[in-house]
VEXDREN-2710 file (C-alpha; in Angstrom, 1 decimal):
% VEXDREN-2710
k/r/px/py/pz
1/MET/59.5/-134.7/-47.0
2/SER/55.9/-135.1/-45.9
3/GLY/53.8/-134.8/-42.8
4/PRO/55.2/-132.7/-40.0
5/VAL/58.4/-131.7/-42.0
6/ALA/56.2/-130.4/-44.8
7/LEU/54.1/-128.5/-42.3
8/THR/57.3/-126.8/-41.0
9/LEU/58.2/-125.8/-44.6
10/TRP/54.8/-124.3/-45.0
11/GLY/55.2/-122.5/-41.7
12/LEU/58.6/-121.1/-42.8
13/LEU/57.0/-120.0/-46.1
14/GLY/54.1/-118.3/-44.2
15/THR/56.6/-116.5/-42.1
16/PHE/58.4/-115.0/-45.1
17/VAL/55.1/-114.1/-46.7
18/LEU/54.0/-112.2/-43.5
19/ILE/57.4/-110.5/-43.4
20/ALA/57.0/-109.4/-47.0
21/LEU/53.6/-107.9/-46.0
22/HIS/55.4/-105.8/-43.4
23/VAL/54.3/-107.8/-40.4
24/PRO/57.0/-107.5/-37.7
25/VAL/59.4/-110.5/-37.8
26/GLY/58.7/-111.6/-34.2
27/VAL/54.9/-111.5/-34.7
28/ALA/55.2/-113.3/-38.1
29/MET/57.3/-116.1/-36.5
30/GLY/54.9/-116.4/-33.6
31/ILE/51.8/-116.7/-35.8
32/ALA/53.5/-119.4/-37.9
33/GLY/54.6/-121.3/-34.9
34/VAL/51.3/-121.2/-33.1
35/VAL/49.2/-122.0/-36.2
36/GLY/51.6/-124.9/-37.1
37/PHE/51.6/-126.3/-33.6
38/GLY/47.8/-125.9/-33.4
39/VAL/47.4/-127.9/-36.6
40/MET/49.6/-130.7/-35.1
41/ALA/48.4/-130.8/-31.5
42/GLY/45.3/-128.7/-31.2
43/PHE/44.9/-125.0/-30.6
44/ASP/44.3/-125.2/-26.9
45/PRO/47.9/-126.4/-26.3
46/ALA/49.1/-123.9/-28.9
47/PHE/47.6/-121.0/-27.0
48/ALA/48.9/-122.3/-23.8
49/MET/52.4/-122.3/-25.4
50/ILE/52.0/-118.6/-26.1
51/ALA/51.5/-118.0/-22.4
52/SER/54.3/-120.2/-21.2
53/GLU/56.9/-119.0/-23.8
54/THR/56.0/-115.3/-23.1
55/SER/56.3/-115.9/-19.3
56/ASN/59.6/-117.7/-19.6
57/ASN/61.2/-115.0/-21.7
58/LEU/59.9/-112.1/-19.7
59/SER/61.1/-113.6/-16.5
60/SER/64.6/-114.6/-17.9
61/LEU/67.5/-113.0/-16.0
62/GLU/69.6/-113.4/-19.1
63/LEU/67.2/-111.4/-21.3
64/ALA/67.1/-108.7/-18.6
65/THR/70.7/-107.9/-19.8
66/ILE/69.2/-106.3/-23.0
67/PRO/67.2/-103.4/-21.5
68/LEU/69.9/-102.7/-19.0
69/PHE/72.6/-102.4/-21.7
70/VAL/70.3/-100.4/-23.9
71/LEU/69.7/-98.0/-21.0
72/MET/73.4/-97.8/-20.3
73/GLY/74.0/-96.8/-23.9
74/ALA/71.2/-94.2/-23.7
75/PHE/72.6/-92.5/-20.6
76/ALA/76.2/-92.7/-22.0
77/SER/75.1/-90.9/-25.2
78/MET/73.2/-88.4/-23.1
79/ALA/76.4/-87.7/-21.1
80/GLY/78.3/-87.0/-24.3
81/LEU/80.8/-89.8/-23.8
82/SER/80.9/-90.4/-27.6
83/GLU/82.2/-86.9/-28.2
84/ASP/84.9/-87.4/-25.5
85/LEU/86.1/-90.6/-27.1
86/TYR/86.3/-89.0/-30.5
87/ARG/88.3/-86.1/-29.2
88/LEU/90.7/-88.4/-27.5
89/ALA/91.2/-90.5/-30.6
90/TYR/91.7/-87.4/-32.7
91/ALA/94.3/-86.0/-30.3
92/VAL/96.3/-89.2/-30.6
93/VAL/96.1/-89.9/-34.4
94/GLY/94.5/-86.9/-35.9
95/HIS/97.7/-85.5/-37.4
96/ARG/98.2/-88.6/-39.6
97/ARG/96.8/-89.0/-43.1
98/GLY/93.4/-90.3/-42.6
99/GLY/93.7/-89.5/-38.9
100/LEU/90.1/-88.3/-38.6
101/ALA/88.9/-91.5/-40.1
102/MET/91.1/-93.5/-37.7
103/ALA/89.7/-91.4/-34.8
104/THR/86.2/-92.2/-36.0
105/ILE/86.9/-95.9/-36.0
106/GLY/88.5/-95.7/-32.5
107/GLY/85.6/-93.7/-31.2
108/CYS/83.1/-96.2/-32.7
109/ALA/85.0/-99.1/-31.1
110/GLY/85.0/-97.4/-27.7
111/PHE/81.4/-96.3/-27.8
112/GLY/80.4/-99.8/-29.0
113/ALA/81.7/-101.0/-25.6
114/VAL/79.1/-98.9/-23.8
115/CYS/76.3/-99.0/-26.4
116/GLY/76.1/-102.4/-28.1
117/SER/74.1/-101.1/-31.0
118/SER/75.3/-100.7/-34.6
119/VAL/72.6/-98.2/-35.6
120/ALA/73.0/-96.1/-32.5
121/THR/76.8/-96.0/-33.0
122/ALA/76.5/-95.0/-36.7
123/ALA/73.9/-92.3/-35.9
124/THR/76.0/-90.9/-33.0
125/PHE/79.2/-90.6/-34.9
126/GLY/77.4/-89.4/-38.0
127/LYS/76.7/-86.3/-35.9
128/ALA/80.0/-86.3/-33.9
129/SER/82.7/-86.9/-36.5
130/LEU/81.2/-86.6/-40.0
131/PRO/81.0/-82.8/-39.9
132/SER/84.6/-82.6/-38.8
133/MET/85.8/-84.8/-41.6
134/LEU/83.8/-82.9/-44.2
135/SER/85.0/-79.5/-42.9
136/ARG/88.6/-80.6/-43.2
137/GLY/88.3/-81.6/-46.9
138/TYR/87.6/-85.4/-46.6
139/SER/85.9/-87.0/-49.5
140/PRO/82.2/-87.2/-48.6
141/GLY/81.8/-90.8/-49.7
142/PHE/84.9/-92.0/-47.8
143/ALA/83.9/-90.0/-44.7
144/ALA/80.4/-91.3/-44.7
145/GLY/81.6/-94.9/-45.5
146/THR/83.9/-94.7/-42.5
147/VAL/81.1/-93.8/-40.1
148/ALA/78.8/-96.5/-41.5
149/SER/81.4/-99.2/-41.3
150/GLY/82.7/-98.0/-37.9
151/GLY/79.1/-98.3/-36.6
152/THR/79.0/-102.0/-37.3
153/LEU/81.6/-102.5/-34.5
154/GLY/78.9/-101.7/-32.1
155/ILE/77.4/-105.2/-32.5
156/LEU/80.6/-107.1/-32.2
157/ILE/82.4/-105.4/-29.3
158/PRO/80.7/-106.4/-26.0
159/PRO/78.1/-105.6/-24.8
160/SER/76.1/-106.6/-27.8
161/SER/72.3/-107.1/-28.0
162/ILE/72.6/-109.4/-31.0
163/MET/74.9/-111.7/-29.1
164/VAL/72.4/-111.8/-26.2
165/ILE/69.7/-112.9/-28.7
166/TYR/72.0/-115.6/-30.2
167/ALA/73.0/-116.8/-26.7
168/VAL/69.4/-117.1/-25.6
169/LEU/68.2/-118.9/-28.7
170/SER/71.2/-121.2/-28.8
171/GLN/71.2/-121.8/-25.0
172/GLU/74.8/-120.6/-24.6
173/LEU/76.2/-118.4/-21.9
174/ILE/76.1/-114.7/-22.7
175/ILE/79.4/-114.1/-21.0
176/THR/81.1/-116.8/-23.0
177/LEU/80.0/-115.2/-26.2
178/TYR/81.2/-111.8/-25.0
179/MET/84.6/-113.2/-24.2
180/ALA/84.8/-115.0/-27.6
181/ALA/84.2/-111.7/-29.3
182/LEU/87.0/-109.7/-27.7
183/VAL/89.9/-111.0/-29.9
184/PRO/87.8/-110.7/-33.1
185/SER/86.9/-107.2/-32.0
186/VAL/90.6/-106.2/-31.8
187/LEU/91.2/-107.8/-35.2
188/ALA/88.2/-105.9/-36.6
189/VAL/89.6/-102.5/-35.4
190/ALA/93.1/-103.3/-36.6
191/LEU/91.8/-104.2/-40.1
192/HIS/89.7/-101.1/-40.3
193/LEU/92.7/-99.0/-39.4
194/GLY/94.8/-100.9/-41.9
195/THR/92.2/-100.3/-44.5
196/ILE/92.3/-96.5/-43.9
197/GLY/96.1/-96.6/-44.1
198/VAL/96.1/-98.4/-47.5
199/TYR/93.2/-96.4/-48.9
200/THR/94.7/-93.0/-48.0
201/ARG/98.0/-94.0/-49.4
202/LEU/96.4/-94.8/-52.7
203/ARG/94.0/-91.8/-52.7
204/PRO/95.7/-89.1/-50.5
205/GLY/93.4/-86.4/-51.7
206/ASP/90.4/-88.1/-50.1
207/ALA/91.8/-87.6/-46.6
208/PRO/94.1/-84.6/-45.9
209/THR/96.4/-84.5/-42.9
210/GLY/95.6/-82.3/-39.9
211/PRO/97.6/-80.5/-37.3
212/ARG/99.4/-82.4/-34.6
213/ALA/97.8/-82.1/-31.1
214/THR/100.0/-80.7/-28.4
215/ALA/100.9/-82.7/-25.3
216/ALA/98.6/-80.5/-23.3
217/GLU/95.7/-81.1/-25.7
218/ARG/96.2/-84.8/-25.4
219/ILE/96.3/-84.8/-21.7
220/ALA/93.1/-82.7/-21.6
221/ALA/91.4/-85.1/-24.0
222/LEU/92.4/-88.0/-21.8
223/ARG/91.1/-86.4/-18.7
224/ALA/87.8/-85.6/-20.3
225/SER/87.3/-89.1/-21.5
226/TRP/88.0/-90.9/-18.2
227/PRO/84.3/-91.7/-17.5
228/VAL/83.9/-93.8/-20.7
229/LEU/87.2/-95.6/-20.1
230/VAL/86.2/-96.4/-16.5
231/LEU/82.7/-97.5/-17.7
232/ALA/84.0/-99.8/-20.4
233/GLY/86.7/-101.2/-18.2
234/THR/84.3/-101.9/-15.4
235/VAL/81.6/-103.5/-17.6
236/ILE/84.0/-105.7/-19.7
237/GLY/86.6/-106.2/-17.1
238/GLY/84.1/-107.2/-14.5
239/MET/82.7/-109.9/-16.7
240/ALA/86.1/-111.1/-17.9
241/GLY/87.3/-111.3/-14.3
242/GLY/84.3/-113.2/-13.0
243/ILE/83.3/-110.3/-10.7
244/PHE/79.9/-109.8/-12.4
245/THR/77.6/-111.9/-14.3
246/ALA/76.4/-110.4/-17.6
247/THR/73.2/-109.2/-16.1
248/GLU/75.0/-107.7/-13.0
249/SER/77.5/-106.0/-15.3
250/ALA/74.7/-104.5/-17.3
251/ALA/73.0/-103.2/-14.1
252/VAL/76.3/-101.7/-12.8
253/GLY/77.0/-100.1/-16.2
254/ALA/73.5/-98.5/-16.3
255/VAL/73.9/-97.0/-12.9
256/MET/77.4/-95.7/-13.7
257/SER/76.3/-94.1/-16.9
258/PHE/73.3/-92.6/-15.1
259/CYS/75.6/-91.1/-12.5
260/PHE/77.9/-89.7/-15.3
261/ALA/74.8/-88.1/-16.9
262/ILE/73.9/-86.5/-13.6
263/GLY/77.5/-85.3/-12.9
264/ARG/77.6/-83.6/-16.3
265/ARG/74.2/-82.0/-15.7
266/ALA/72.8/-83.7/-18.9
267/LEU/69.9/-85.4/-17.0
268/ARG/66.8/-83.3/-17.5
269/LYS/63.2/-84.2/-17.6
270/ASP/63.0/-84.3/-21.4
271/THR/66.3/-86.3/-21.8
272/LEU/65.4/-88.8/-19.1
273/ARG/62.0/-89.3/-20.7
274/TYR/63.6/-89.8/-24.1
275/ALA/66.2/-92.3/-22.7
276/LEU/63.5/-94.4/-21.0
277/LEU/61.1/-94.4/-24.0
278/SER/63.9/-95.3/-26.4
279/THR/65.0/-98.1/-24.1
280/ALA/61.4/-99.4/-23.8
281/ARG/60.8/-99.3/-27.6
282/THR/64.1/-101.1/-28.4
283/SER/63.7/-103.7/-25.6
284/ALA/60.0/-104.4/-26.6
285/MET/61.0/-105.0/-30.2
286/ILE/63.8/-107.4/-29.1
287/TYR/61.5/-109.3/-26.7
288/VAL/58.8/-109.7/-29.4
289/LEU/61.5/-111.0/-31.7
290/ILE/62.8/-113.5/-29.2
291/ILE/59.3/-114.7/-28.1
292/GLY/58.3/-115.2/-31.7
293/ALA/61.5/-117.1/-32.4
294/SER/60.9/-119.3/-29.4
295/LEU/57.3/-120.1/-30.5
296/PHE/58.5/-121.0/-34.0
297/GLY/61.5/-122.9/-32.7
298/TYR/59.4/-125.0/-30.4
299/PHE/57.1/-125.8/-33.3
300/ALA/60.1/-126.8/-35.5
301/ALA/61.5/-129.0/-32.8
302/VAL/58.3/-130.9/-32.4
303/THR/58.1/-131.6/-36.1
304/GLN/61.8/-132.8/-36.1
305/ALA/62.4/-130.8/-39.2
306/PRO/65.9/-129.7/-38.1
307/GLN/66.9/-133.3/-37.7
308/ALA/65.5/-134.2/-41.1
309/LEU/67.6/-131.3/-42.6
310/VAL/70.7/-132.6/-40.9
311/GLU/70.2/-136.1/-42.3
312/ALA/69.4/-134.8/-45.8
313/VAL/72.6/-132.7/-45.9
314/GLN/74.7/-135.6/-44.5
315/ALA/73.2/-137.9/-47.1
316/SER/73.9/-135.5/-50.0
317/GLY/77.7/-135.9/-49.6
318/ILE/78.4/-132.2/-49.8
319/PRO/81.9/-131.4/-48.3
320/VAL/81.5/-129.7/-45.0
321/TRP/83.4/-126.5/-45.8
322/THR/81.5/-126.2/-49.1
323/ALA/78.3/-126.3/-47.2
324/VAL/79.5/-123.8/-44.7
325/ILE/80.5/-121.3/-47.4
326/LEU/77.2/-121.8/-49.2
327/LEU/75.4/-121.2/-45.9
328/MET/77.3/-117.9/-45.3
329/LEU/76.6/-116.8/-48.8
330/MET/72.9/-117.5/-48.2
331/PHE/73.1/-115.3/-45.0
332/ILE/74.9/-112.5/-46.9
333/VAL/72.3/-112.5/-49.7
334/ALA/69.4/-112.7/-47.2
335/GLY/71.0/-109.9/-45.2
336/ALA/71.1/-107.7/-48.3
337/VAL/67.4/-108.1/-48.8
338/PHE/65.9/-108.7/-45.3
339/ASP/67.0/-107.4/-41.9
340/GLU/70.1/-109.3/-40.9
341/VAL/69.0/-110.1/-37.3
342/ALA/65.7/-111.4/-38.7
343/ALA/67.5/-113.7/-41.1
344/MET/69.5/-115.1/-38.2
345/VAL/66.5/-115.6/-35.9
346/VAL/64.3/-117.2/-38.6
347/THR/67.0/-119.7/-39.6
348/MET/68.4/-120.4/-36.2
349/PRO/66.3/-123.6/-35.6
350/PHE/67.6/-125.1/-38.8
351/VAL/71.1/-123.7/-39.1
352/LEU/72.4/-124.4/-35.6
353/PRO/71.7/-128.2/-35.7
354/LEU/73.7/-128.3/-39.0
355/ILE/76.6/-126.4/-37.5
356/LYS/76.7/-128.8/-34.5
357/SER/76.4/-131.9/-36.7
358/TRP/79.5/-130.8/-38.6
359/GLY/81.4/-130.6/-35.3
360/PHE/81.8/-126.8/-35.1
361/ASP/81.6/-124.9/-31.9
362/PRO/78.3/-122.9/-31.6
363/ILE/80.3/-120.1/-29.8
364/TRP/82.6/-119.8/-32.8
365/TRP/79.6/-119.8/-35.1
366/GLY/78.0/-117.1/-33.1
367/VAL/81.0/-114.8/-33.7
368/ILE/80.9/-115.7/-37.4
369/ASN/77.2/-115.0/-37.5
370/VAL/77.8/-111.5/-36.1
371/VAL/80.5/-110.8/-38.7
372/ILE/78.1/-111.8/-41.5
373/ILE/75.5/-109.5/-40.0
374/GLU/78.0/-106.7/-40.0
375/LEU/78.6/-107.3/-43.8
376/GLY/74.8/-107.2/-44.4
377/MET/74.6/-103.8/-42.7
378/LEU/76.9/-102.4/-45.4
379/ILE/76.0/-104.3/-48.6
380/PRO/73.3/-103.0/-51.0
381/PRO/70.4/-102.9/-51.5
382/LEU/69.5/-102.7/-47.8
383/GLY/72.7/-101.8/-46.0
384/MET/71.0/-100.5/-42.8
385/ASN/74.0/-98.4/-41.6
386/VAL/74.4/-96.8/-45.0
387/PHE/70.8/-95.5/-44.7
388/VAL/71.4/-94.4/-41.2
389/VAL/74.3/-92.2/-42.3
390/LYS/72.3/-91.0/-45.3
391/GLY/69.7/-89.8/-42.8
392/VAL/72.3/-87.9/-40.8
393/ALA/73.9/-86.4/-43.9
394/PRO/71.2/-86.2/-46.7
395/GLN/73.5/-84.1/-48.9
396/ILE/75.7/-87.1/-49.6
397/ALA/74.5/-89.3/-52.4
398/ILE/73.7/-92.9/-51.4
399/THR/75.9/-94.2/-54.2
400/ASP/78.9/-92.3/-52.8
401/ILE/78.3/-93.8/-49.4
402/TYR/78.2/-97.3/-50.9
403/ARG/81.5/-96.6/-52.7
404/GLY/82.9/-95.3/-49.4
405/VAL/82.1/-98.6/-47.6
406/ALA/83.5/-100.8/-50.3
407/PRO/87.1/-100.9/-48.9
408/TYR/85.6/-101.8/-45.5
409/VAL/83.5/-104.5/-47.0
410/ALA/86.7/-106.0/-48.5
411/SER/88.3/-105.7/-45.1
412/ASN/85.3/-107.6/-43.4
413/PHE/85.7/-110.4/-45.9
414/VAL/89.4/-110.7/-45.0
415/ARG/88.4/-110.8/-41.3
416/LEU/85.8/-113.5/-42.1
417/GLY/88.4/-115.6/-43.9
418/ILE/90.8/-115.2/-40.9
419/LEU/88.2/-116.3/-38.4
420/LEU/87.2/-119.3/-40.6
421/SER/90.8/-120.3/-40.9
422/PHE/91.7/-119.8/-37.3
423/PRO/88.7/-120.6/-35.0
424/ALA/91.0/-120.4/-32.0
425/LEU/91.0/-116.6/-32.3
426/ALA/87.4/-116.7/-31.0
427/LEU/87.7/-119.8/-28.8
428/TRP/91.0/-119.2/-27.0
429/LEU/90.0/-116.6/-24.5
430/PRO/86.7/-118.2/-23.2
431/GLN/88.5/-121.6/-23.0
432/THR/91.4/-119.9/-21.1
433/LEU/89.1/-118.1/-18.6
434/LYS/87.0/-121.3/-18.2
435/GLY/90.2/-123.3/-17.5
END
């Protein structure tokens, strides 16, 4: 391990040092990649690489999907579509034990289909459903844990910004990843609902039953929520049916959610400004992350460090599934300390060649990677979604929220085991549509 490979290791170490010093992840990766490439080939080519990689990413039609989907989620939230979904889910299952929690999971899943952000979904339903659960006698920890865990569905159910990042860095089709995530998304919702059923049976005092909605109330809730059902059906159905590309689907969704916001008279000067600014901030952060990852990935490819890692692992004789499990444990631990998306982006140049060398489908691994990221958003000490809910409900102790997410963490591990055992759950739909 000398020469260019050792230089790559120094670059990786430098990246983590910069991250520890609170330098943004994308900037840290870009600095390490440019400096490393400059040492190898000269700084004139290194600076030229900054211009070319930045230009390529900013002009990418695939990456244009991200700001469009973020804008769609902002307009949908502005139009109050999340509250409509929650009321519909509550009208259907609210009378059952744990019905409010089930309605929260259903609302989070539906809003994830028009938002694509875990943090935004958790924050939205922290305001929409958490007060309802607390006012009806739900245990604060269980109620907050349900919102935090339901929020993670926002990054698995298409459209998902994290999947766009993975698709671009792995050079896979965004629409293929989206289709691969549909069946695991249904599995995730089913396991979340099953977790609520088991938990409330064991601890009925944590989730009292509520009144049954009348037929008229259910019909009224369904009528009120038609915009979000049409929006999600158009965006996801259009991609699945081959009517739209991912970018076109994002553009159609953004225009539709904009029209719904106008129709509900929610579009004012201040709300429009907030939607545009929040979209710009989020998109800029993601673009910086991807450009930095591209610079570091180019540097790593030139040094051939990923190939050296593949050869070293193959020579070690470690069984493939043992190596996969160790790799996932590494991601979970890294995600509990660092930002999960950052952990994925930093390790992508090294992990993906390993996955391919073991004969695994990179599309399947992309779904597995997102499930691991979901776990990292709930596991201490970081647990991003836990802190988001804590910010919405500061009166609930952080330890209570962590106890509340524990059943859902167990459910996520079950889902991870199922997807590892049956890769066809992720690969069947894209292969069928492709065929």
